[in-house]
Every structure is written in C-alpha cells, then in structure tokens.
C-alpha positions as CSV (number, residue, x, y, z in Angstrom):
1,X,-19.2,12.9,15.5
2,X,-21.4,10.3,14.4
3,X,-24.1,12.7,13.6
4,X,-22.1,14.4,11.1
5,X,-23.2,14.0,7.2
6,X,-20.7,11.2,6.1
7,X,-19.1,13.7,3.5
8,X,-18.5,16.3,6.3
9,X,-17.1,13.5,8.0
10,X,-15.0,12.5,5.5
11,X,-13.6,15.8,5.1
12,X,-13.0,16.3,8.6
13,X,-10.9,13.1,8.4
14,X,-8.7,14.3,5.7
15,X,-7.9,17.3,7.3
16,X,-7.1,15.7,10.8
17,X,-4.6,13.3,8.5
18,X,-3.4,16.4,6.7
19,X,-2.8,18.5,9.9
20,X,-0.9,15.6,11.7
21,X,0.8,13.7,9.0
22,X,1.0,16.0,6.2
23,X,-0.2,13.4,3.9
24,X,-3.4,13.1,1.4
25,X,-5.8,10.5,1.8
26,X,-8.4,9.1,-0.3
27,X,-11.6,7.8,1.1
28,X,-14.6,5.7,0.1
29,X,-18.3,6.1,1.4
30,X,-20.0,2.4,1.0
31,X,-22.5,0.2,2.7
32,X,-19.9,-2.2,3.2
33,X,-16.2,-2.8,3.7
34,X,-15.8,-4.2,-0.2
35,X,-17.3,-1.4,-2.1
36,X,-15.8,1.4,0.3
37,X,-12.2,-0.2,-0.5
38,X,-13.1,0.1,-4.1
39,X,-14.3,3.5,-3.7
40,X,-11.4,4.6,-2.2
41,X,-9.4,4.2,-4.8
42,X,-11.3,5.5,-7.6
43,X,-10.3,9.5,-6.9
44,X,-6.6,9.0,-5.6
45,X,-4.9,10.5,-4.0
46,X,-7.2,12.9,-1.9
47,X,-10.7,12.2,-3.3
48,X,-14.0,11.4,-1.5
49,X,-16.1,8.7,-3.6
50,X,-19.7,7.4,-2.5
51,X,-20.5,4.1,-3.9
52,X,-23.7,3.0,-3.8
53,X,-25.2,-0.5,-4.5
54,X,-27.3,0.9,-7.1
55,X,-24.4,2.6,-8.7
56,X,-22.2,-0.6,-9.1
57,X,-23.1,-1.4,-12.7
58,X,-22.3,2.1,-13.9
59,X,-19.0,2.5,-11.7
60,X,-17.8,-0.9,-10.8
61,X,-18.8,-3.4,-13.1
62,X,-16.5,-1.5,-15.9
63,X,-13.4,-1.7,-14.3
64,X,-10.5,-4.5,-15.4
65,X,-10.5,-7.3,-13.2
66,X,-6.9,-6.7,-12.2
67,X,-8.4,-3.5,-10.0
68,X,-10.9,-5.3,-7.8
69,X,-9.6,-6.1,-4.4
70,X,-9.2,-10.0,-3.6
71,X,-8.1,-10.6,-7.1
72,X,-4.4,-11.4,-6.7
73,X,-1.5,-10.5,-9.6
74,X,-1.0,-13.6,-10.3
75,X,-4.1,-14.8,-11.3
76,X,-5.2,-12.3,-13.5
77,X,-4.4,-14.3,-16.3
78,X,-6.7,-17.1,-15.2
79,X,-9.5,-14.9,-15.1
80,X,-8.8,-13.4,-18.4
81,X,-8.6,-17.1,-20.2
82,X,-11.8,-17.8,-19.0
83,X,-12.9,-14.2,-20.7
84,X,-13.7,-12.7,-17.4
85,X,-11.8,-9.1,-18.0
86,X,-14.1,-6.9,-16.0
87,X,-15.4,-6.5,-12.9
88,X,-19.2,-6.9,-14.4
89,X,-17.7,-10.2,-16.3
90,X,-17.2,-11.7,-12.9
91,X,-20.6,-10.3,-11.3
92,X,-22.2,-12.2,-14.2
93,X,-20.5,-15.5,-14.3
94,X,-21.7,-18.9,-13.9
95,X,-21.4,-20.3,-10.4
96,X,-20.4,-23.7,-11.8
97,X,-17.5,-22.5,-13.8
98,X,-16.2,-20.4,-10.8
99,X,-16.7,-23.1,-8.6
100,X,-14.6,-25.3,-10.8
101,X,-11.8,-22.9,-11.2
102,X,-11.6,-21.0,-8.1
103,X,-13.7,-23.3,-5.5
104,X,-15.6,-21.2,-2.8
105,X,-13.3,-18.2,-3.6
106,X,-14.8,-17.6,-6.7
107,X,-18.2,-17.7,-5.3
108,X,-17.4,-15.6,-2.7
109,X,-15.6,-13.1,-5.1
110,X,-18.8,-13.2,-7.2
111,X,-20.7,-12.0,-4.3
112,X,-18.6,-9.0,-3.5
113,X,-18.5,-8.2,-7.3
114,X,-22.2,-7.9,-7.0
115,X,-21.8,-5.4,-4.0
116,X,-22.4,-8.3,-1.1
117,X,-20.0,-8.2,1.9
118,X,-21.4,-8.8,5.2
119,X,-18.0,-8.9,6.8
120,X,-18.2,-6.9,9.8
121,X,-15.9,-3.9,10.4
122,X,-13.2,-4.4,13.4
123,X,-10.8,-1.5,13.7
124,X,-9.1,-3.3,16.7
125,X,-8.1,-6.5,14.6
126,X,-4.5,-7.3,14.1
127,X,-4.9,-8.0,10.5
128,X,-6.3,-4.8,9.8
129,X,-3.2,-2.6,9.6
130,X,-3.8,-0.5,6.6
131,X,-0.4,1.6,6.2
132,X,2.9,2.0,8.0
133,X,4.7,4.9,7.1
134,X,7.1,7.8,8.3
135,X,7.7,11.5,6.8
136,X,10.2,13.9,7.8
137,X,10.6,17.6,7.1
138,X,14.4,18.5,6.0
139,X,16.0,21.2,8.0
140,X,16.4,23.1,4.8
141,X,14.7,23.0,1.2
142,X,17.3,21.0,-0.7
143,X,17.9,19.9,-4.1
144,X,20.9,18.1,-2.9
145,X,20.5,14.3,-4.1
146,X,22.7,12.6,-1.5
147,X,20.8,14.2,1.5
148,X,17.6,13.3,-0.5
149,X,18.8,9.7,-1.0
150,X,20.4,9.4,2.7
151,X,16.8,11.0,4.0
152,X,15.1,8.3,2.1
153,X,17.3,5.6,3.4
154,X,16.7,6.8,6.9
155,X,13.0,6.8,6.6
156,X,13.0,3.3,4.8
157,X,14.8,1.9,8.0
158,X,12.5,3.5,10.4
159,X,9.6,1.9,8.3
160,X,11.1,-1.4,8.4
161,X,11.2,-1.5,11.7
162,X,7.8,-0.7,12.3
163,X,6.9,-3.4,9.6
164,X,9.2,-6.0,11.7
165,X,7.7,-4.8,15.0
166,X,4.2,-5.9,13.9
167,X,5.6,-8.8,11.8
168,X,3.9,-7.7,8.6
169,X,4.7,-7.3,5.1
170,X,3.9,-5.0,2.2
171,X,2.5,-5.0,-1.1
172,X,2.4,-1.6,-2.0
173,X,4.7,1.5,-1.4
174,X,3.9,5.1,-1.7
175,X,6.5,8.3,-2.0
176,X,5.6,11.7,-0.9
177,X,7.3,14.5,-1.7
178,X,6.5,18.3,-0.6
179,X,8.3,20.8,-2.3
180,X,9.4,24.4,-1.2
181,X,6.5,25.9,-2.2
182,X,4.0,23.4,-0.4
183,X,3.3,21.8,-3.7
184,X,2.5,18.1,-3.0
185,X,3.1,15.1,-4.8
186,X,2.6,11.2,-4.2
187,X,3.8,8.6,-6.2
188,X,2.8,4.9,-5.5
189,X,3.4,1.3,-6.8
190,X,1.8,-2.1,-6.0
191,X,4.4,-4.9,-5.9
192,X,4.3,-8.3,-7.2
193,X,5.9,-9.7,-4.4
194,X,5.3,-8.5,-0.4
195,X,8.6,-6.9,0.9
196,X,9.6,-5.6,4.2
197,X,13.5,-5.4,4.6
198,X,15.0,-1.7,4.4
199,X,16.9,-2.4,1.3
200,X,14.1,-3.0,-0.6
201,X,12.2,-0.2,0.6
202,X,15.0,2.1,-0.1
203,X,15.0,0.7,-3.8
204,X,11.3,1.3,-4.4
205,X,11.3,4.6,-3.1
206,X,14.3,5.3,-5.2
207,X,12.3,4.3,-8.2
208,X,9.4,6.4,-7.2
209,X,11.6,9.6,-6.5
210,X,13.0,9.4,-10.1
211,X,9.5,9.1,-11.5
212,X,7.9,12.0,-9.0
213,X,11.1,14.5,-8.3
214,X,10.8,17.3,-10.8
215,X,14.3,18.6,-9.5
216,X,13.2,21.3,-7.7
217,X,13.7,22.1,-4.0
218,X,12.3,19.6,-1.6
219,X,11.0,20.4,2.0
220,X,9.3,16.9,3.0
221,X,9.6,13.4,2.3
222,X,7.7,10.5,3.3
223,X,7.8,6.7,3.0
224,X,4.3,4.9,3.4
225,X,3.5,0.9,2.8
226,X,0.2,-0.3,2.1
227,X,-1.9,-3.4,1.4
228,X,-0.2,-5.1,4.5
229,X,-0.1,-8.8,5.1
230,X,1.1,-11.1,7.9
231,X,4.6,-12.5,7.7
232,X,2.9,-16.1,7.3
233,X,0.7,-15.2,4.6
234,X,3.3,-13.0,2.4
235,X,5.5,-16.4,2.1
236,X,2.3,-18.1,0.6
237,X,2.4,-15.5,-2.2
238,X,5.9,-16.2,-3.2
239,X,6.5,-18.9,-6.4
240,X,8.8,-22.0,-5.1
241,X,12.2,-20.1,-6.5
242,X,11.4,-16.9,-4.9
243,X,10.1,-18.5,-1.5
244,X,13.8,-20.3,-1.0
245,X,15.7,-17.1,-1.7
246,X,13.5,-15.3,0.8
247,X,13.9,-18.0,3.6
248,X,17.6,-17.4,3.3
249,X,17.6,-13.9,3.1
250,X,15.3,-13.6,6.3
251,X,17.7,-15.8,8.2
252,X,20.4,-13.4,7.4
253,X,18.5,-10.7,8.3
254,X,17.5,-12.1,11.6
255,X,21.1,-12.7,12.5
256,X,22.0,-9.2,11.2
257,X,18.9,-7.8,13.4
258,X,20.3,-9.9,16.7
259,X,23.7,-8.3,16.0
260,X,22.2,-4.6,16.3
261,X,20.3,-5.4,19.2
262,X,23.3,-6.7,21.2
263,X,25.9,-4.3,19.8
264,X,24.2,-1.4,18.6
265,X,22.7,0.0,15.2
266,X,26.4,1.1,14.0
267,X,27.4,-2.4,13.9
268,X,26.8,-3.1,10.4
269,X,26.5,-0.3,8.0
270,X,25.9,0.1,4.4
271,X,24.3,2.8,2.0
272,X,24.6,6.5,1.5
273,X,26.7,8.8,3.8
274,X,24.9,11.7,4.5
275,X,26.3,15.3,3.5
276,X,24.7,18.2,5.8
277,X,26.0,21.0,3.1
278,X,24.9,21.5,-0.3
C-alpha cells in the first residue's frame, strides 16, 4: 500500500470511503500536518490537493486569516486590527508583536504560516477524531418533507449518541443528500459555538437542508460532524453567558439521558412524527 504514488493512494482512499460510506472526501498531500490540513480544504468536497513548501507563498499566503487552522473565530478581529488580514501577513509579522499580543501561541502560528509544523501524526490519539456521522438510504425515493425531517431527526440522534460516547463536541456540521438519479450534494457549516445535543444537530441539518435540497426525490441522507474537540475544551470556547447557559443545559441533558437509560428511549419524546406513506 505505501509503495503507491501519493496521488494514487489518495484516490484509492476516496474510492474506499465512497464505496463504504457513500460520502465524498477531500484529501491534502503535504510534508506536515498543518499543510496537509490546509490543502484538504482547498478542493472540497471531493478534491485532491498537493501543497509543497515551495508553493506556500503562491497558494497559502493569499488566503484570509480566518481560513487558517488554529485561528479561532473569536480572535479574527484581533488579528485584523493588527493589520494581519491574510496568512501571508502572519507569516511575515514581527515576532515581538506576536509575542506581545498572543504569547507563544502567536509565534507557533507564525511558524505554521511559514510551512513549519513538526507535530507527529498519531492516528490512535483520542483527540484525533476527525469526524463522526451517520447516513441512511431511504426505503423509497421521496420528496415527502415529513419523512425527510423525521429521518434527519433520527440521524441527529444517532450522531449525538456517538459524540456523547466519545465525549466530544463538534464545531462543524455537514449534510449529505443523494438524489434518485445518484446526484450527490453536500452542504456544510462551521459553528461559532461547539455542539453535541440532538436538537442542535437537527436544527443545523434543517438549515443546511433548506440551502441544499432542490425539492427532487431523495434517496440517501447523511449528517456528519467535524472539527471535533473534547468536552472540557468545548466549554472554554464559549463566552461567559453562553457558558452558564450550556452548563445548565448539560445538567438537564444528563438527567434526561439517565432516565432513558433506566426506562428506555421512549420515556421522553419530542419532534417530528414519521409518516411512512407519501
């Protein structure tokens, strides 16, 4: 396997993912983790991008600072206020300024902007979950919105359970729609606050459905979450008011989960009632 040309290997991986999960995936090929991650975002949803260090000035530096992995949404304005609006601006920023405003983290991000990242790849690390999702093929092609909504609710619940089991939150949600003619459409959205609950996942899926569904008959639906972080870090990304709200909400969700585990899934119900006929 490892004797294959990198591009051939990437294509083989894409084919395997599509065959087993019916989902597209973009792949980045680069000399380190950061550049590979940036490359993987350049040709979504099903492209292959090679990003070499000699190409970063042309391909990486023109990108806006908010597209750089490691730059949080809440800090974008701070970077722009320092006249650092692109990844190239960061790559050429003065060390003293970065150290004063962002500490050692600022210097580390500058190294990455220059293509330097010596972090090892560890596929077995707990924190390295890249995505969690579920998809399902409907029993019949359908345009029935109630069936579609009910299916999304079921998928959101399954994804929620896996996120909860892994004790991680998602900062991005993707919806996959396959139509009766096998045409595939994906819509995704990065979130300002990480989520895990079924209701939040369902609402995000509905938002993406409204943007991505053409009204044609649907054969397959899928919900995937990405940019995952552990629960203890998820709370740190919320502002003070949201933090308190989420703590209360999590206490309630914990109680609901305990009731379901003790008395069964049907003890508490809310949402769409599924109709099997159109």
